[in-house]
C-alpha positions, 0 to 999 in steps of 0.5 A, a space after each residue: 493213194 497209198 501207192 503214191 505215198 509209198 513212192 513218194 516215201 521212197 523218193 522222200 527217203 531218196 531225197 533225204 539221202 541225197 540231201 545227207 550225201 550233199 551235206 557229207 560232200 560239203 562237209 568233206 570239202 570243208 574238211 579237205 580245205 581246212 586240212 589243206 589250209 592247216 598243211 599250208 599253215 604248218 609249211 609256212 610255220 616250218 619256213 618261218 621257224 627256219 627263217 627265224 633260226 637263221 635270223 637269230 644266228 645272224 643276230 647272234 653273230 652280229 651281237 658277238 661282233 658288236 661285243 668285240 668292237 665294244 671291247 676294242 673301243 673300250 681298250 682304245 678309249 682307255 689308251 686315249 685317256 691314258 695318253 691324254 693324262 700323260 700329255 697333261 702331266 708332260 704339259 704340267 712338267 713343261 710349265 714347271 720347267 718354263 717357270 724355273 727357266 723364267 726365274 733363272 732368266 730374271 735372276 741372271 738378267 738382274 745380275 747382269 744389270 747389277 754387273 753393267 751398273 758396276 762396270 759403268 761405275 768403274 768406267 766413270 771412275 777410270 775415266 776420272 782417273 785417267 783425266 786426273 793422271 793426264 792433267 797431273 802429267 801435263 802439270 808435271 811437264 809444265 813444272 818439272 823443277 817443282 816436283 822432287 824425285 821421291 815425292 808423290 803428287 797431290 792428286 791420288 795416283 792410279 795405285 791409290 784409287 779406292 775403286 782398285 780394291 776388289 768389290 764384293 759380289 
């Protein structure tokens, strides 16, 4: 039995070595897989870093473009506000001028109305004097012997009429 023990001891040791060898092979495979995964992860991280750098550069360019656009729009807005204020001021000035012109028109209309009334009055007075003169001339033609050469008619003549005097305006 001792021989059997010995051979079984050798084969037991051989099995232990084989088991250890299998464990080591398994460990090597695991480490190789882990190393491969880490290498892929590093490669992926490097690619990701490159993509991130490109994205950051693109974003920086876009931010600069947006800032420039913002400055331009702010300038345009400021200009538009200035133009609007100028237009508002011009409108106010125009309204003031319109008010002045309306006041002037009202004053001139009142003056014209007053002068028209004066002209109507003078026309009535002139028509009345003409009627008096005509009626006086027809009376003097009917009675030429009654009137003397240097005497005045009883009715006021055109030279003595009160409307012949200048009217203050």
